[in-house]
VEXDREN-2710 file (C-alpha; in Angstrom, 1 decimal):
% VEXDREN-2710
k/r/px/py/pz
1/UNK/-14.7/63.3/54.8
2/UNK/-15.0/63.6/50.8
3/UNK/-17.1/66.8/51.3
4/UNK/-14.4/68.6/53.5
5/UNK/-11.6/67.2/51.2
6/UNK/-13.1/68.6/48.2
7/UNK/-14.2/72.0/49.8
8/UNK/-10.5/72.5/51.0
9/UNK/-9.2/71.4/47.6
10/UNK/-11.3/74.1/46.0
11/UNK/-10.3/76.6/48.4
12/UNK/-6.6/76.1/48.4
13/UNK/-6.3/75.7/44.7
14/UNK/-8.2/78.9/43.9
15/UNK/-6.4/80.9/46.7
16/UNK/-3.3/80.3/45.0
17/UNK/-4.9/80.8/41.6
18/UNK/-5.9/84.2/43.0
19/UNK/-2.0/85.1/43.6
20/UNK/-1.5/84.5/39.9
21/UNK/-4.3/86.7/39.0
22/UNK/-3.1/89.4/41.2
23/UNK/0.4/89.4/39.8
24/UNK/-1.3/89.6/36.3
25/UNK/-2.8/92.6/37.2
26/UNK/-4.0/94.4/40.5
27/UNK/-7.0/95.8/38.8
28/UNK/-8.7/92.5/38.7
29/UNK/-11.9/92.2/41.1
30/UNK/-11.7/88.5/41.1
31/UNK/-13.7/88.6/44.4
32/UNK/-16.9/89.3/42.1
33/UNK/-15.9/85.8/40.5
34/UNK/-15.8/84.4/43.9
35/UNK/-19.3/85.3/44.8
36/UNK/-20.4/83.9/41.5
37/UNK/-18.7/80.5/42.2
38/UNK/-20.2/80.5/45.8
39/UNK/-23.9/81.1/44.4
40/UNK/-23.3/78.6/41.6
41/UNK/-22.2/76.0/44.5
42/UNK/-25.4/76.8/46.5
43/UNK/-27.4/76.3/43.4
44/UNK/-25.9/73.3/42.5
45/UNK/-26.6/71.8/46.1
46/UNK/-30.1/72.5/46.0
47/UNK/-31.2/72.1/42.5
48/UNK/-28.3/69.9/40.8
49/UNK/-29.9/66.3/41.6
50/UNK/-31.5/66.4/38.2
51/UNK/-28.5/66.9/36.5
52/UNK/-25.7/65.4/38.3
53/UNK/-25.8/61.8/39.8
54/UNK/-26.5/61.2/43.5
55/UNK/-24.0/62.8/45.7
56/UNK/-22.1/64.5/43.0
57/UNK/-23.9/67.5/43.0
58/UNK/-23.1/68.0/46.7
59/UNK/-19.4/67.3/46.0
60/UNK/-19.4/69.9/43.3
61/UNK/-21.5/72.4/45.3
62/UNK/-18.8/72.2/48.1
63/UNK/-16.0/72.6/45.5
64/UNK/-17.5/75.6/44.1
65/UNK/-18.1/77.2/47.2
66/UNK/-14.7/76.5/48.3
67/UNK/-13.3/77.8/45.2
68/UNK/-15.3/80.9/45.6
69/UNK/-14.3/81.6/49.4
70/UNK/-10.4/81.0/48.1
71/UNK/-11.1/83.9/45.6
72/UNK/-12.7/86.2/47.8
73/UNK/-10.6/85.7/51.0
74/UNK/-7.5/86.2/48.8
75/UNK/-8.7/89.4/47.5
76/UNK/-9.5/90.6/51.0
77/UNK/-6.2/89.6/52.3
78/UNK/-4.0/90.9/49.7
79/UNK/-6.0/93.7/48.3
80/UNK/-7.5/94.8/51.8
81/UNK/-11.1/95.0/50.5
82/UNK/-13.7/92.8/48.9
83/UNK/-15.7/94.9/46.4
84/UNK/-15.6/98.6/47.0
85/UNK/-12.3/100.0/48.6
86/UNK/-13.6/103.3/49.9
87/UNK/-16.9/102.3/51.2
88/UNK/-15.4/99.4/53.1
89/UNK/-12.7/101.4/54.7
90/UNK/-15.3/104.0/55.9
91/UNK/-17.5/101.1/57.2
92/UNK/-14.6/99.7/59.2
93/UNK/-13.3/102.9/60.5
94/UNK/-16.8/103.7/61.7
95/UNK/-17.2/100.5/63.7
96/UNK/-13.6/100.0/64.6
97/UNK/-14.3/99.1/68.1
98/UNK/-16.8/96.6/67.1
99/UNK/-14.3/95.1/64.7
100/UNK/-11.7/94.9/67.4
101/UNK/-14.2/93.4/70.0
102/UNK/-14.8/90.5/67.2
103/UNK/-11.2/89.7/67.0
104/UNK/-11.1/89.4/70.6
105/UNK/-13.9/86.9/70.6
106/UNK/-12.5/85.1/67.5
107/UNK/-9.8/82.9/69.6
108/UNK/-12.0/81.8/72.3
109/UNK/-15.0/81.1/70.0
110/UNK/-12.7/78.9/67.4
111/UNK/-11.3/77.1/70.3
112/UNK/-14.8/76.1/71.8
113/UNK/-16.1/75.1/68.3
114/UNK/-13.0/72.8/67.8
115/UNK/-13.3/71.5/71.4
116/UNK/-17.1/70.7/71.1
117/UNK/-17.0/69.4/67.3
118/UNK/-16.9/65.8/68.3
119/UNK/-20.2/66.4/69.7
120/UNK/-22.2/68.5/67.4
121/UNK/-20.4/67.2/64.1
122/UNK/-21.1/63.6/65.1
123/UNK/-24.8/63.9/64.7
124/UNK/-24.7/64.3/61.1
125/UNK/-20.8/63.5/60.1
126/UNK/-19.5/60.9/62.4
127/UNK/-17.0/59.6/59.8
128/UNK/-15.7/63.1/59.3
129/UNK/-15.0/63.5/62.8
130/UNK/-13.4/60.1/62.9
131/UNK/-10.9/61.0/60.2
132/UNK/-10.1/64.5/61.7
133/UNK/-9.2/62.8/64.9
134/UNK/-6.9/60.5/62.9
135/UNK/-5.4/63.8/61.1
136/UNK/-4.8/65.3/64.5
137/UNK/-3.2/62.0/65.6
138/UNK/-0.6/61.9/62.6
139/UNK/-0.2/65.8/63.3
140/UNK/0.7/65.0/66.8
141/UNK/3.2/62.1/65.8
142/UNK/4.8/64.3/63.2
143/UNK/5.2/67.3/65.7
144/UNK/6.6/65.1/68.4
145/UNK/9.1/63.5/66.1
146/UNK/10.1/67.1/64.6
147/UNK/10.6/68.4/68.0
148/UNK/12.6/65.5/69.4
149/UNK/15.0/66.0/66.6
150/UNK/15.1/69.7/66.9
151/UNK/15.8/69.3/70.7
152/UNK/18.9/67.1/69.9
153/UNK/20.0/69.8/67.4
154/UNK/19.3/72.7/69.9
155/UNK/21.1/70.7/72.5
156/UNK/24.3/70.5/70.4
157/UNK/24.1/74.1/69.6
158/UNK/23.8/75.1/73.2
159/UNK/26.7/72.8/74.3
160/UNK/28.9/74.5/71.5
161/UNK/27.9/77.9/72.4
162/UNK/28.8/77.2/76.1
163/UNK/32.1/76.1/75.3
164/UNK/33.3/79.1/73.5
165/UNK/35.5/81.8/74.8
166/UNK/33.3/84.7/73.5
167/UNK/35.1/87.5/74.8
168/UNK/38.3/86.4/73.1
169/UNK/36.2/85.7/70.0
170/UNK/35.0/89.4/70.1
171/UNK/38.6/90.8/70.6
172/UNK/39.8/88.6/67.6
173/UNK/37.0/89.0/65.1
174/UNK/35.6/92.4/66.1
175/UNK/38.8/93.9/67.7
176/UNK/37.9/97.6/66.1
177/UNK/34.0/97.4/67.0
178/UNK/33.4/95.4/70.2
179/UNK/35.0/97.8/72.7
180/UNK/32.4/100.6/71.4
181/UNK/29.5/98.9/73.0
182/UNK/28.4/99.1/76.6
183/UNK/25.8/96.4/78.2
184/UNK/22.7/97.9/79.7
185/UNK/20.8/95.1/81.7
186/UNK/17.1/95.7/82.6
187/UNK/15.8/93.7/85.4
188/UNK/12.2/94.7/86.4
189/UNK/11.2/93.4/89.8
190/UNK/8.0/93.1/91.8
191/UNK/7.6/91.1/95.0
192/UNK/10.8/88.9/94.3
193/UNK/12.9/88.5/97.5
194/UNK/16.4/89.7/97.7
195/UNK/17.3/86.1/97.9
196/UNK/16.3/85.8/94.5
197/UNK/17.5/89.1/93.2
198/UNK/21.1/88.8/94.5
199/UNK/21.7/85.5/92.2
200/UNK/20.6/87.4/89.1
201/UNK/22.7/90.8/90.1
202/UNK/25.7/88.4/90.9
203/UNK/25.4/86.6/87.5
204/UNK/25.4/89.7/85.7
205/UNK/28.5/91.0/87.7
206/UNK/30.4/87.9/87.4
207/UNK/30.1/88.0/83.4
208/UNK/33.3/87.2/81.4
209/UNK/32.9/90.9/80.1
210/UNK/34.8/94.0/81.2
211/UNK/33.0/95.2/84.3
212/UNK/33.4/99.0/83.3
213/UNK/31.1/98.4/80.3
214/UNK/28.2/97.0/82.2
215/UNK/25.2/99.1/83.5
216/UNK/22.5/97.6/85.6
217/UNK/19.0/98.9/85.7
218/UNK/16.8/97.7/88.6
219/UNK/12.9/98.7/88.1
220/UNK/10.9/98.5/91.4
221/UNK/7.0/98.9/91.3
222/UNK/5.4/101.5/93.7
223/UNK/3.2/98.7/95.1
224/UNK/6.0/96.8/96.2
225/UNK/7.3/96.3/99.9
226/UNK/9.4/99.5/101.2
227/UNK/11.8/97.5/103.0
228/UNK/12.5/95.0/100.3
229/UNK/13.3/98.0/98.0
230/UNK/15.7/99.7/100.5
231/UNK/17.4/96.4/101.1
232/UNK/17.8/95.7/97.5
233/UNK/19.1/99.2/96.9
234/UNK/21.6/98.6/99.8
235/UNK/22.9/95.5/98.0
236/UNK/23.0/97.3/94.9
237/UNK/25.3/100.0/96.6
238/UNK/28.0/97.1/96.7
239/UNK/27.8/96.1/93.1
240/UNK/27.6/99.9/91.9
241/UNK/31.4/100.6/92.7
242/UNK/32.5/97.7/90.7
243/UNK/30.6/98.3/87.3
244/UNK/29.8/101.0/85.1
245/UNK/26.8/102.1/87.0
246/UNK/23.7/101.1/88.5
247/UNK/20.2/102.7/87.9
248/UNK/17.2/102.3/90.1
249/UNK/13.5/103.5/89.3
250/UNK/10.2/103.0/91.0
251/UNK/7.5/102.8/88.4
252/UNK/4.2/104.6/89.6
253/UNK/1.1/102.5/89.7
254/UNK/-2.2/103.1/87.8
255/UNK/-0.7/105.6/85.3
256/UNK/-3.1/106.5/82.6
257/UNK/-3.1/104.2/79.5
258/UNK/-0.7/101.5/81.3
259/UNK/-1.4/97.9/82.7
260/UNK/0.8/97.5/85.6
261/UNK/3.3/95.0/84.6
262/UNK/6.7/94.2/83.0
263/UNK/6.0/96.1/79.7
264/UNK/5.2/99.5/81.3
265/UNK/7.8/99.1/84.0
266/UNK/10.4/98.6/81.2
267/UNK/9.4/101.5/79.3
268/UNK/10.0/103.7/82.6
269/UNK/13.3/102.1/83.1
270/UNK/14.4/102.8/79.6
271/UNK/13.2/106.5/79.9
272/UNK/15.6/106.9/83.1
273/UNK/18.3/104.9/81.7
274/UNK/18.5/107.0/78.5
275/UNK/18.9/110.1/80.7
276/UNK/21.4/108.6/82.9
277/UNK/23.7/107.4/79.9
278/UNK/23.1/110.8/78.2
279/UNK/24.7/112.5/81.3
280/UNK/27.7/110.2/81.1
281/UNK/28.1/110.9/77.4
282/UNK/27.1/107.3/76.2
283/UNK/25.4/107.2/72.7
284/UNK/22.4/105.0/72.5
285/UNK/23.7/103.5/69.3
286/UNK/26.6/102.3/71.2
287/UNK/24.4/100.4/73.9
288/UNK/23.2/96.8/73.8
289/UNK/20.1/96.3/76.0
290/UNK/19.3/92.8/77.6
291/UNK/15.9/92.2/79.5
292/UNK/16.0/89.7/82.2
293/UNK/13.2/88.4/84.8
294/UNK/14.2/88.8/88.2
295/UNK/15.0/85.2/88.7
296/UNK/17.0/84.9/85.6
297/UNK/20.8/83.8/86.0
298/UNK/22.8/84.2/83.0
299/UNK/25.8/82.2/81.7
300/UNK/29.2/83.8/82.1
301/UNK/29.7/84.3/78.5
302/UNK/26.2/85.4/77.8
303/UNK/26.9/89.2/77.5
304/UNK/29.9/88.6/75.2
305/UNK/28.1/85.9/73.2
306/UNK/25.0/88.0/72.8
307/UNK/27.1/91.0/71.4
308/UNK/29.1/88.6/69.3
309/UNK/26.1/87.4/67.6
310/UNK/24.9/91.0/67.2
311/UNK/28.2/92.2/65.5
312/UNK/28.4/88.9/63.2
313/UNK/25.4/90.5/61.4
314/UNK/25.5/92.9/58.4
315/UNK/25.1/96.3/59.6
316/UNK/21.8/96.6/57.6
317/UNK/20.3/93.7/59.6
318/UNK/21.7/93.7/63.1
319/UNK/19.4/96.6/64.4
320/UNK/16.4/95.0/63.1
321/UNK/16.8/91.9/65.2
322/UNK/16.6/90.9/68.7
323/UNK/18.8/88.2/70.2
324/UNK/18.0/85.5/72.9
325/UNK/19.3/82.7/74.8
326/UNK/18.2/79.1/76.0
327/UNK/15.7/79.1/78.9
328/UNK/16.4/76.2/81.4
329/UNK/14.2/76.3/84.8
330/UNK/17.2/74.8/87.0
331/UNK/17.5/77.4/89.9
332/UNK/15.3/75.1/92.2
333/UNK/14.6/72.3/89.8
334/UNK/14.7/69.4/92.1
335/UNK/12.7/71.2/94.8
336/UNK/9.5/71.6/92.9
337/UNK/6.7/69.1/92.6
338/UNK/6.7/66.6/89.6
339/UNK/3.9/68.3/87.5
340/UNK/5.9/71.8/87.9
341/UNK/9.1/70.3/86.6
342/UNK/7.5/68.5/83.6
343/UNK/6.0/71.7/82.7
344/UNK/9.1/73.7/83.0
345/UNK/11.2/70.9/81.0
346/UNK/8.3/71.0/78.4
347/UNK/8.6/74.7/78.1
348/UNK/12.2/74.9/77.9
349/UNK/12.6/72.2/75.4
350/UNK/9.8/73.4/73.3
351/UNK/11.4/76.9/73.2
352/UNK/14.7/75.1/72.4
353/UNK/13.4/73.1/69.5
354/UNK/11.8/76.4/68.1
355/UNK/14.9/78.3/68.4
356/UNK/16.7/75.5/66.4
357/UNK/14.1/75.0/63.6
358/UNK/11.8/77.7/63.3
359/UNK/12.1/81.2/61.5
360/UNK/9.1/82.4/63.3
361/UNK/10.5/82.1/66.9
362/UNK/8.9/84.8/69.1
363/UNK/10.3/87.2/71.8
364/UNK/10.0/85.2/75.1
365/UNK/11.0/86.5/78.7
366/UNK/14.4/87.8/77.7
367/UNK/16.0/89.4/74.8
368/UNK/18.9/91.5/73.8
369/UNK/18.6/94.6/71.3
370/UNK/20.5/97.8/70.4
371/UNK/19.3/100.8/72.3
372/UNK/18.7/103.1/69.6
373/UNK/16.6/100.2/67.6
374/UNK/14.6/99.8/70.8
375/UNK/13.7/103.6/71.1
376/UNK/13.0/103.6/67.4
377/UNK/10.3/100.8/68.0
378/UNK/9.0/102.7/70.8
379/UNK/9.8/100.0/73.5
380/UNK/6.7/97.8/74.7
381/UNK/3.2/98.1/74.5
382/UNK/2.2/99.5/78.0
383/UNK/-1.5/98.6/78.0
384/UNK/-1.0/94.8/77.4
385/UNK/-0.2/92.0/79.9
386/UNK/1.8/89.9/77.7
387/UNK/4.7/92.3/76.7
388/UNK/7.0/89.6/74.9
389/UNK/4.8/88.5/72.1
390/UNK/3.5/92.0/72.0
391/UNK/6.9/93.5/71.3
392/UNK/7.6/90.7/68.6
393/UNK/4.6/92.1/66.5
394/UNK/5.3/95.7/67.3
395/UNK/8.8/95.4/66.0
396/UNK/7.6/92.9/63.1
397/UNK/5.5/95.7/61.8
398/UNK/7.7/98.7/62.5
399/UNK/10.3/97.2/60.4
400/UNK/7.7/96.3/57.7
401/UNK/8.3/92.4/58.1
402/UNK/12.2/92.6/58.3
403/UNK/12.5/91.5/61.9
404/UNK/13.5/88.3/63.5
405/UNK/14.5/86.7/66.7
406/UNK/17.9/85.4/66.5
407/UNK/19.2/82.6/69.0
408/UNK/22.6/82.6/70.4
409/UNK/22.0/79.6/72.4
410/UNK/23.6/80.5/75.5
411/UNK/21.7/79.5/78.6
412/UNK/19.7/81.3/81.2
413/UNK/19.1/79.6/84.5
414/UNK/15.5/80.5/85.7
415/UNK/13.1/79.4/88.6
416/UNK/10.6/76.5/88.0
417/UNK/7.2/77.4/89.8
418/UNK/7.5/76.9/93.6
419/UNK/5.3/78.6/96.3
420/UNK/5.2/77.8/100.2
421/UNK/2.5/75.0/99.7
422/UNK/1.5/72.4/97.2
423/UNK/-2.0/74.2/96.4
424/UNK/-0.5/77.7/96.1
425/UNK/2.4/76.3/93.7
426/UNK/-0.3/74.7/91.4
427/UNK/-2.2/77.9/91.4
428/UNK/0.9/79.8/90.4
429/UNK/1.7/77.4/87.6
430/UNK/-2.0/77.7/86.3
431/UNK/-1.9/81.5/86.4
432/UNK/1.6/81.5/84.8
433/UNK/0.4/79.5/82.0
434/UNK/-2.8/81.5/81.6
435/UNK/-0.8/84.7/81.5
436/UNK/1.6/83.5/78.8
437/UNK/-1.7/82.2/76.9
438/UNK/-3.3/85.5/77.1
439/UNK/-0.9/86.6/74.2
440/UNK/-4.2/86.2/72.5
441/UNK/-5.0/89.9/73.2
442/UNK/-2.7/91.0/70.8
443/UNK/-4.8/89.5/67.8
444/UNK/-6.7/92.7/67.1
445/UNK/-3.4/94.7/66.9
446/UNK/-1.8/92.1/64.6
447/UNK/-4.8/91.9/62.2
448/UNK/-5.1/95.6/62.2
449/UNK/-1.4/96.0/61.2
450/UNK/-1.6/93.3/58.7
451/UNK/-4.3/95.2/56.7
452/UNK/-2.4/98.7/57.2
453/UNK/1.4/97.8/56.4
454/UNK/3.0/96.9/53.1
455/UNK/4.6/94.0/53.7
456/UNK/5.1/90.8/51.6
457/UNK/1.7/89.2/51.4
458/UNK/2.8/85.7/52.1
459/UNK/5.4/86.6/54.8
460/UNK/2.7/88.6/56.9
461/UNK/0.1/85.8/56.1
462/UNK/2.4/83.0/57.2
463/UNK/3.0/84.6/60.4
464/UNK/-0.5/85.2/61.1
465/UNK/-1.7/81.7/60.4
466/UNK/1.2/80.7/62.6
467/UNK/-0.2/82.9/65.4
468/UNK/-3.7/81.6/65.1
469/UNK/-3.1/78.0/64.7
470/UNK/-0.5/78.2/67.7
471/UNK/-3.4/79.7/69.9
472/UNK/-5.9/77.2/68.7
473/UNK/-3.9/74.1/69.1
474/UNK/-2.8/75.2/72.6
475/UNK/-6.2/75.1/73.9
476/UNK/-7.9/72.3/72.1
477/UNK/-5.4/69.8/70.4
478/UNK/-4.3/67.6/73.3
479/UNK/-7.9/67.1/74.5
480/UNK/-9.2/66.7/71.0
481/UNK/-7.1/63.7/70.3
482/UNK/-7.2/62.3/73.8
483/UNK/-11.1/62.2/74.2
484/UNK/-12.7/63.2/70.7
485/UNK/-13.3/59.3/69.7
486/UNK/-15.2/58.8/72.8
487/UNK/-18.2/61.2/72.0
488/UNK/-18.8/59.8/68.4
489/UNK/-20.7/56.7/69.4
490/UNK/-22.3/58.4/72.3
491/UNK/-23.6/61.1/70.1
492/UNK/-24.5/58.6/67.1
493/UNK/-25.1/55.2/68.1
494/UNK/-25.2/54.1/64.3
495/UNK/-21.4/54.8/64.1
496/UNK/-20.7/51.7/66.5
497/UNK/-21.9/49.3/63.8
498/UNK/-19.1/50.7/61.3
499/UNK/-15.7/49.1/60.8
500/UNK/-14.1/52.5/61.5
501/UNK/-15.7/52.7/65.0
502/UNK/-13.8/49.3/65.8
503/UNK/-10.5/50.7/64.3
504/UNK/-10.3/54.3/65.3
505/UNK/-9.4/53.6/68.9
506/UNK/-6.8/50.9/67.9
507/UNK/-5.0/53.0/65.1
508/UNK/-5.2/56.4/67.3
509/UNK/-3.5/54.6/70.3
510/UNK/-0.8/53.2/67.9
511/UNK/-0.1/56.5/66.3
512/UNK/0.0/58.3/70.0
513/UNK/1.9/55.5/71.3
514/UNK/4.7/55.9/68.4
515/UNK/4.4/59.7/69.3
516/UNK/6.2/59.0/72.7
517/UNK/9.4/58.2/70.8
518/UNK/9.9/61.8/70.4
519/UNK/9.9/61.9/74.2
520/UNK/13.0/59.9/74.4
521/UNK/15.0/63.0/72.9
522/UNK/13.4/65.1/75.8
523/UNK/14.5/62.3/78.2
524/UNK/18.0/62.1/76.9
525/UNK/18.7/66.0/77.0
526/UNK/16.9/66.3/80.1
527/UNK/19.4/63.9/81.9
528/UNK/22.3/65.5/80.2
529/UNK/21.2/69.2/81.5
530/UNK/19.6/69.2/84.7
531/UNK/21.3/69.6/88.1
532/UNK/22.4/66.4/90.0
533/UNK/19.8/64.8/92.2
534/UNK/20.1/65.7/95.7
535/UNK/22.3/63.1/97.5
536/UNK/19.9/62.9/100.5
537/UNK/16.7/61.4/98.2
538/UNK/15.7/58.2/98.9
539/UNK/15.7/55.3/96.3
540/UNK/12.0/55.6/95.6
541/UNK/12.3/59.2/94.9
542/UNK/15.1/58.8/92.7
543/UNK/13.1/56.0/90.9
544/UNK/10.2/58.1/90.3
545/UNK/12.3/61.2/89.1
546/UNK/13.3/58.8/86.1
547/UNK/9.5/57.5/85.6
548/UNK/7.9/61.0/86.0
549/UNK/7.5/61.2/82.2
550/UNK/4.4/59.1/82.6
551/UNK/2.4/62.0/83.8
552/UNK/3.0/64.0/80.4
553/UNK/-0.6/63.2/78.9
554/UNK/-2.0/64.2/82.1
555/UNK/-0.1/67.6/82.3
556/UNK/-0.8/68.5/78.6
557/UNK/-4.6/68.2/79.3
558/UNK/-4.6/70.0/82.5
559/UNK/-1.8/72.5/83.5
560/UNK/-1.3/73.2/79.6
561/UNK/-4.6/73.1/77.9
562/UNK/-6.9/74.3/80.6
563/UNK/-5.3/77.8/81.4
564/UNK/-5.1/78.5/77.5
565/UNK/-8.7/77.8/77.3
566/UNK/-9.3/80.0/80.3
567/UNK/-7.4/82.8/78.9
568/UNK/-9.2/82.7/75.7
569/UNK/-12.5/82.3/77.1
570/UNK/-11.9/85.4/79.3
571/UNK/-11.0/87.5/76.6
572/UNK/-14.0/86.2/74.7
573/UNK/-16.2/87.5/77.4
574/UNK/-14.3/90.8/77.8
575/UNK/-12.8/89.7/81.2
576/UNK/-9.5/91.9/81.0
577/UNK/-6.6/90.1/82.8
578/UNK/-4.2/91.9/85.1
579/UNK/-0.4/91.3/85.2
580/UNK/0.1/88.5/88.0
581/UNK/3.5/88.1/89.2
582/UNK/4.5/84.3/89.5
583/UNK/5.6/83.9/93.2
584/UNK/9.3/82.9/93.3
585/UNK/10.3/80.9/96.3
586/UNK/13.3/78.8/96.8
587/UNK/13.6/76.4/99.6
588/UNK/16.7/75.6/101.7
589/UNK/19.5/74.0/99.4
590/UNK/19.2/70.4/99.2
591/UNK/22.6/68.5/99.5
END
């Protein structure tokens, strides 16, 4: 453990020292100094025993290697080359496809190295593995407590937002501005039945915002059921006369350069909407676009509240921001099996906590943005499965780092995963999480833009590390803290004789038990926000709905971690994922 500690002290201290050197002069090639340090570290490790006391040569060697790597890595990230700029740039361009493939392999490879580390590392460094597990346990505890606090804070912000009359506040605070804006609602759909879509359409129509300033765009897929498309169009005819307009499109299948999915469909919808709005004399800079999934039922004040948030920002900022609400999976909440309910609640409240406490919250499922800004960005990446996180990075680099997602905390009610059979429900949940986790497909684009764009070094590095760490911990952390300590004595029997071997499971269990205190915040907000339990439920079903939280550890390991590992491994082996729609099924309403 001391070796790893000394290595990271050397790496971090010289990484920050390199920043001082860079600010003093951009012409200093401190990467050469880094290589000297690394070389000196290896010499000290192999030949330093005669000059330094036992063990000290190893610690010194790792400190020097860490220091050297800190200098080299900082030079690479900040200067975008290591030694010779022109030669290295030509080499990268010549082997661009190979570098992109390496970056696709990186997330899965890193996750598998981390997952298997309790096995291969325990042969030689069992104590290091034990301390790493304890560090992971403490990280888990602090994260759980942080999320618990932020869930409460986010809940209070959501409650406050729901109780505001945002339309009246628009008239009061932006009386000369708000009426210039029309809302354009984008709803891509594939396979969702009219019974699901109608609730989404009705929520838009019933919004507390002038009906003559709401445009609704519905995008079908060519592969969809023709009868469903015709029935939906007939239903929209009833709404069309009551709002500013309804646009429908059918997105062709298998267009060149596209993956069939929401991103490419939304691009097709926007292209048509711009044409339709132009014919009506509506300027793109006066249109506020909101994207919704087919099952999203918005709060009555959602449109007015999102526009208020937009107008409340300075003009220089507002068009470089997207705006989002809180996601609650309540449309069919008590109809779904317990694991799906817990997964829906976990996803919802994690998003809520990130909105309340992070400046790196990324686009997820729904967003609002000025139409002109959306066109300037170039819409969504058409050839990727995960369109939401892809849009975040595309916008971030388009605006040279001056881009954020701003929450307005008005809720959207969505469907939790529910299919016609229990097996299909579990399959759908697994594939939905896998699709979300497949956001790792954007890493080659993110890294490429990182080295090409002139953006504040610390800001883009912070966001890149946030992305990489988020993907890594999604796949391995829950499994690592749960099972990691079991492998050490199996691999290295000598570890059983140590005091640490006895204390590790005890201390670890104490820490993880304490982490459950963070769950109380989730339970509290859950009971405040979920629909009432059906009146026809029996006493045992009601009791189970209160103690369902005991399944959380199993859910984290199975439904959450395994799909993420699967997604990263698929990309690692070059198995491209296709966009798979999560089936939307609602049972007859329970009473």
